LOVOKOL-821049 format. One line per 2 residues: their letters; for each residue x, y, z of C-alpha. Coordinates in steps of 0.5 Angstrom, whole numbers, plus 500, padded with zeros to 3 digits. Layout:
! LOVOKOL-821049
A = X:Y:Z  ...
***
This chain:
! LOVOKOL-821049
MK = 604:475:726  607:471:721
YV = 604:468:714  606:465:708
IA = 603:466:701  605:463:694
TA = 604:466:687  601:462:682
GH = 600:463:674  602:462:667
VD = 610:462:665  613:469:664
HG = 607:473:667  611:477:672
KS = 610:473:678  618:473:680
AL = 618:481:678  612:482:683
VT = 615:478:689  621:483:688
AL = 617:489:688  614:487:694
TG = 620:485:698  626:488:694
VD = 629:480:694  630:477:687
PD = 627:470:688  630:466:682
RL = 636:463:686  639:459:681
AE = 643:461:675  639:458:670
EQ = 633:461:672  637:468:672
KR = 639:466:665  633:464:662
QM = 629:469:666  624:464:668
TI = 623:460:675  624:453:675
DL = 624:451:682  621:454:688
GF = 624:461:690  623:465:697
AW = 623:472:699  619:476:705
FT = 617:483:707  613:486:713
TP = 607:489:712  605:496:715
AG = 601:493:721  608:489:723
DE = 606:482:720  612:478:717
VG = 610:475:710  614:470:707
IV = 613:469:699  614:462:696
DV = 615:464:688  613:458:684
PG = 614:456:677  609:457:672
HR = 612:453:666  608:446:665
DF = 614:442:665  615:444:673
IS = 608:443:675  611:438:681
NM = 615:444:683  609:449:683
LA = 605:443:687  611:443:692
GV = 610:450:694  603:451:695
GG = 602:446:701  601:450:707
ID = 600:457:705  595:462:708
AV = 594:465:702  595:466:694
LL = 597:471:689  594:469:682
VV = 598:472:677  595:474:670
AA = 599:478:665  595:484:662
DE = 598:483:655  596:476:655
GV = 590:474:660  588:467:662
MP = 593:462:659  593:454:660
QT = 597:454:666  593:460:669
RE = 587:455:668  591:449:671
HI = 594:453:677  586:455:678
TI = 584:448:678  590:446:683
LD = 588:452:688  581:450:688
LL = 582:442:689  587:444:695
EI = 581:449:698  586:455:698
KN = 580:460:701  584:466:701
GL = 588:470:696  588:476:691
IV = 588:476:683  594:480:681
VT = 594:483:674  601:485:672
KT = 604:488:667  599:494:666
DL = 604:499:664  604:495:657
VQ = 597:496:656  594:503:655
DA = 587:500:652  582:500:658
AW = 577:496:654  583:491:653
LE = 584:491:661  576:490:662
MI = 576:484:657  582:481:661
EK = 578:482:668  572:479:665
DI = 576:473:662  579:472:669
RD = 572:472:672  570:467:667
AV = 576:462:669  575:462:676
HG = 567:462:676  565:456:680
TL = 571:456:684  574:458:691
LQ = 577:464:687  571:467:684
DF = 570:472:690  578:474:690
PI = 579:481:689  583:483:683
VH = 588:488:683  592:492:678
VS = 600:493:678  606:494:675
SP = 612:491:678  617:496:675
TR = 614:502:676  611:500:683
KG = 604:502:681  598:499:685
IP = 603:495:690  601:499:696
EL = 594:498:694  596:490:693
VD = 599:490:700  593:493:704
HL = 588:488:700  593:483:703
QS = 594:485:710  586:485:710
IL = 586:478:708  591:475:712
SK = 588:478:718  582:474:717
VD = 586:467:716  584:462:721
RK = 589:458:725  585:454:729
EQ = 588:448:726  595:449:729
NG = 594:444:734  601:443:738
EP = 603:437:733  609:441:729
RL = 610:438:722  615:441:717
AI = 614:439:710  621:439:707
DR = 622:443:700  630:444:700
VF = 635:441:703  643:443:703
SI = 649:444:707  653:450:710
KG = 660:449:712  661:449:719
FG = 654:448:721  652:441:717
TV = 645:440:714  639:445:713
VT = 632:444:711  627:449:709
GT = 619:449:709  613:452:712
LQ = 612:450:719  605:447:721
GG = 601:445:727  606:447:733
EL = 612:450:735  619:447:734
EI = 625:449:739  633:449:739
GE = 635:443:742  629:439:741
EV = 629:432:738  626:431:731
QI = 625:425:727  625:426:719
LP = 620:421:715  619:417:711
AD = 627:417:711  627:414:718
KN = 632:419:721  633:422:728
GR = 636:428:729  637:434:734
IR = 635:442:732  641:446:732
GI = 639:452:730  633:456:727
ET = 632:461:722  626:465:719
HK = 627:470:714  635:470:716
QK = 633:472:723  636:467:728
LE = 631:464:733  630:460:739
RA = 623:458:737  619:457:731
VP = 612:458:730  607:455:726
GS = 605:459:720  612:461:718
RV = 618:460:713  623:456:717
AL = 630:454:716  632:448:721
NI = 640:446:722  639:439:724
SG = 645:435:727  645:428:727
VD = 643:427:719  647:428:713
VG = 645:432:707  645:426:703
EL = 640:422:707  634:427:706
ER = 630:430:700  624:434:698
GN = 618:431:700  621:428:707
VV = 617:431:713  620:433:720
VK = 616:431:726  617:430:733
PA = 619:423:735  614:417:735
AV = 608:423:733  606:419:726
RP = 608:413:722  609:413:714
TL = 603:409:710  603:405:704
RI = 595:406:704  590:411:705
DA = 583:412:705  581:418:701
QV = 575:422:698  577:425:691
RI = 574:430:686  575:429:679
IP = 575:436:675  570:437:669
SA = 575:438:664  579:431:665
NT = 579:427:659  578:420:662
PL = 574:418:668  579:415:674
SH = 578:408:674  579:402:679
ND = 586:400:678  589:406:675
RV = 596:409:676  596:416:678
KL = 601:421:681  599:423:688
YH = 602:430:690  602:431:698
GT = 605:437:701  612:437:698
NE = 612:430:696  610:426:690
VL = 609:419:689  606:414:685
AR = 599:410:687  594:405:685
VR = 587:407:685  582:402:688
TL = 575:405:687  570:404:693
GK = 562:403:691  563:404:684
DA = 568:402:678  570:409:676
IR = 569:416:678  567:420:672
PG = 569:428:670  565:432:675
ES = 564:427:680  567:425:687
GM = 568:418:690  571:414:695
VQ = 578:411:694  583:407:697
LE = 590:409:694  596:404:695
LA = 602:408:695  609:405:691
AP = 613:409:697  611:411:704
LV = 607:417:705  607:422:711
GW = 600:424:712  594:427:717
KG = 587:426:716  584:432:713
DH = 590:433:708  589:435:701
FI = 593:432:695  593:433:688
LR = 592:427:683  595:427:676
RP = 596:422:670  603:420:669
SP = 603:420:662  600:424:658
QE = 601:428:664  595:432:666
TI = 592:434:673  585:430:673
GG = 583:432:680  585:432:688
GT = 582:430:694  582:429:702
II = 585:424:706  580:421:710
NP = 584:416:714  592:417:713
IS = 593:409:715  589:404:712
HR = 590:398:715  587:393:710
RY = 584:393:703  576:394:704
KR = 571:390:700  570:395:694
YS = 562:395:695  561:394:702
EK = 555:398:705  558:398:712
TM = 565:401:709  562:407:705
LN = 558:409:711  564:408:716
LD = 568:413:711  562:418:710
AQ = 562:418:718  570:419:718
RA = 570:424:712  564:428:716
GS = 568:429:722  563:427:727
VW = 566:423:733  559:421:734
DV = 558:418:728  564:414:728
FR = 563:412:735  556:409:733
LL = 559:405:727  564:402:732
MQ = 558:400:736  556:396:730
ER = 562:392:730  562:391:738
PL = 557:392:743  562:395:748
IS = 569:398:748  574:400:754
KP = 577:407:754  584:405:752
EL = 580:401:746  576:407:744
EQ = 582:412:745  586:408:740
AL = 580:407:735  578:415:735
QK = 586:417:734  586:413:728
EG = 580:417:725  583:423:727
FD = 580:425:734  582:426:741
FQ = 578:423:746  580:428:751
NE = 577:433:747  571:429:744
QG = 568:426:751  564:432:752
VL = 561:431:745  559:424:746
RA = 556:425:753  552:430:750
QP = 548:425:746  542:422:749
DF = 544:415:747  551:415:750
VE = 552:410:756  558:409:760
FS = 560:405:766  565:402:770
TL = 567:396:773  573:393:778
CP = 575:386:775  580:382:780
QK = 587:384:780  586:390:776
EL = 584:397:776  578:400:775
VR = 576:400:768  571:405:764
FF = 567:402:758  562:406:753
TT = 556:403:749  550:406:746
RE = 543:404:749  541:402:742
AL = 547:397:742  545:395:749
AK = 538:393:747  541:389:741
LS = 545:385:746  539:384:750
SM = 536:381:744  542:377:742
MD = 542:374:749  535:372:749
AE = 535:369:742  541:365:744
LS = 537:362:751  531:361:746
VV = 536:356:742  538:353:748
HQ = 532:352:751  529:349:745
SS = 534:344:744  535:342:752
SE = 530:342:757  535:341:763
LP = 540:346:761  539:352:766
GV = 542:357:760  548:359:757
PV = 555:359:760  557:366:762
SD = 564:364:760  562:362:753
FC = 558:369:752  564:373:755
KK = 568:370:750  564:372:744
LG = 564:379:747  571:379:748
VE = 570:381:755  571:378:762
KC = 565:376:767  566:382:771
VL = 564:387:765  558:383:764
QA = 556:382:771  557:390:771
LF = 552:391:766  547:387:770
DQ = 549:390:777  548:397:774
QL = 541:395:770  543:396:763
LS = 540:390:760  534:387:760
EN = 530:386:767  528:379:765
LG = 536:376:764  541:375:769
IK = 547:371:772  547:366:777
QE = 551:360:778  556:361:772
YL = 550:361:767  546:367:763
YR = 539:365:764  532:368:764
KD = 528:370:770  521:368:768
RA = 523:361:766  521:355:771
LQ = 526:349:771  522:343:768
FS = 524:336:769  523:330:765
EK = 520:324:768  527:321:767
DR = 530:326:770  526:326:776
RK = 528:319:777  535:321:777
IE = 534:326:782  530:321:787
RL = 536:316:786  541:322:788
DI = 537:324:794  537:317:797
MM = 544:316:796  546:323:799
ER = 541:322:805  545:316:807
AS = 551:319:806  549:325:811
FA = 555:330:812  560:326:808
PP = 557:327:801  559:322:795
SL = 564:323:790  563:328:784
EM = 564:322:780  559:318:783
IK = 554:324:783  555:325:775
EI = 554:317:774  547:318:776
TG = 545:325:774  550:326:767
HE = 553:333:766  547:337:764
LL = 542:335:770  548:336:774
QT = 549:343:772  541:345:772
LL = 541:342:780  547:347:781
FA = 544:352:778  537:351:782
GK = 541:351:788  539:344:789
LI = 546:342:790  552:347:793
RV = 559:346:790  563:348:797
ED = 569:346:793  571:344:786
TI = 570:336:787  565:337:793
LI = 558:338:792  553:338:798
RD = 545:337:797  541:344:799
VE = 538:340:805  545:338:808
FQ = 548:344:807  542:348:811
QM = 543:343:817  551:344:817
KD = 550:352:817  544:351:822
RL = 549:347:827  555:352:826
MR = 551:358:827  548:355:834
FL = 555:353:836  558:360:835
EK = 552:364:838  553:360:844
HD = 561:359:844  563:365:840
EI = 568:361:836  569:354:833
TL = 576:350:831  576:345:825
AQ = 576:339:830  570:342:834
FR = 566:343:827  568:336:825
DL = 566:333:831  560:337:831
LN = 558:334:824  561:327:825
TS = 564:327:819  572:328:816
RR = 576:333:816  576:334:809
YA = 569:336:809  569:340:815
LA = 574:344:812  571:345:805
FL = 565:347:808  568:352:813
EY = 572:355:808  566:356:804
MD = 563:360:809  569:364:810
TA = 568:366:802  561:367:803
GV = 562:372:808  559:368:814
TV = 565:367:818  572:369:819
RV = 578:366:821  582:368:827
GE = 588:364:828  586:356:828
SR = 578:358:830  572:361:826
KM = 568:367:829  562:369:826
KT = 563:375:821  560:382:824
SG = 557:387:819  562:393:817
***
């Protein structure tokens, strides 16, 4: 296995000397570092454990002036070596590094007491250990083993390696999910090869020849070569220090903080949703509209804070925020970050990204917003789904996949979790000219939908006794779905049994149609006119002159009038007579032509054709050449 660890601790406490003792490599690569005997930028070395594991070490600077370089080095590591010099003990940068490691939730590591060759007093060393335990109390480092070493004499180094090997064997690599990303910590050029970037690879593998994208620089290139610990490789695995030789990009186009990913795998963002924790020792609260520096991976960017649910997050408290960034950031749900004041420089807290791409500013005191962020933070796909159902009662599979992806969930992986919930409902429908579409909802959402339909019908019936219900098109528009989707809910008995769809209306089955005295007189006039016309009904305009719009819709709904063509309406009495004559003729003669049916009714070609085409659509007859035959079952 390959692992990456980092050092941490106060300046001149022997971090680089410890790395040299472990690896035989001096991590101070800059001439100024070697002259000043102080790490300024990140250093790198590696060694192989007795078990055969390859361990890369990132040596970080301990001086407070180079804290940004330190933060760039501790992202994506498997474990940390917190270094405390035996002759000085816990110092200011020791405490700040402990705070940073705790905020980044570094759960694996060792506390290494160095320079033990300079201290002969056992009581002093005992006091140093007590100070260390006090400093890490209440943090994720409080149970780290303490190992005493002397780098020049190598005393304690074998024991340190044994402890480290045991810790690394328990590292959980479940987050390596197949989507590779490499946060760049160094960019340089090699003559004859071109641009080289280095960093710790996370998430998935990268291979020679693969196309990659570098964000937020928005540059595309191809991997020309891969090295790990000076060994040329065909493929880099997650959890290792990697150098990538990338063709197609110039060294001047990239910088520390950029991220190497596969093309179109992720997008940079200018706003994130996050939960932050302010450390108890912070001098001031984190207030709405504060400016902070955000350190994420190897990147640092200025940000404006929008506190949610409260005006400020006090020292020792946690809260939800939106961070509006001065420059693009490439982040993932669950990533950790550090917050510092730009001036005076001070680490005030850190947090976790809840939503890496926040599309809009939230209302700061919205209860719905807080519930949504809580569900996303908790990582429950079911809670996120239920919150989606509060926004809309139905969601299609493509919409759900996209919505869950924004929250950091993969539908394929999570659909089993959703189906295990008793309240979860899924159904399918085949809309005209479209493929089969799956929809998802909850029993609670369906009950609310039935109640909403019933309430709207009550309003309609109170305002008009003539209208049969609510037009289906109006309700579909409100839901943002096609009629076939609403029809599927009724067909699969997912809505109230007392509701239904008929003649393009959503209606109540228990409501009897009621006609006023005025309406009854209109119906009588219509009956007389249509009875006289027999099988050549009056025009739609003439019918409307008698009934008006609402009564006409009610008569269509009730089946008193049948629309056989857009502008041709036939009374139910004449409709049944026409159908009876057609059926008797077909039983006797097997088939009928349009001319024969026209003569049979003593009507015009127009009305005869409209009726026959209606019968075809209804599945009563079927056209064969110029004739109609009775449609057989099956």
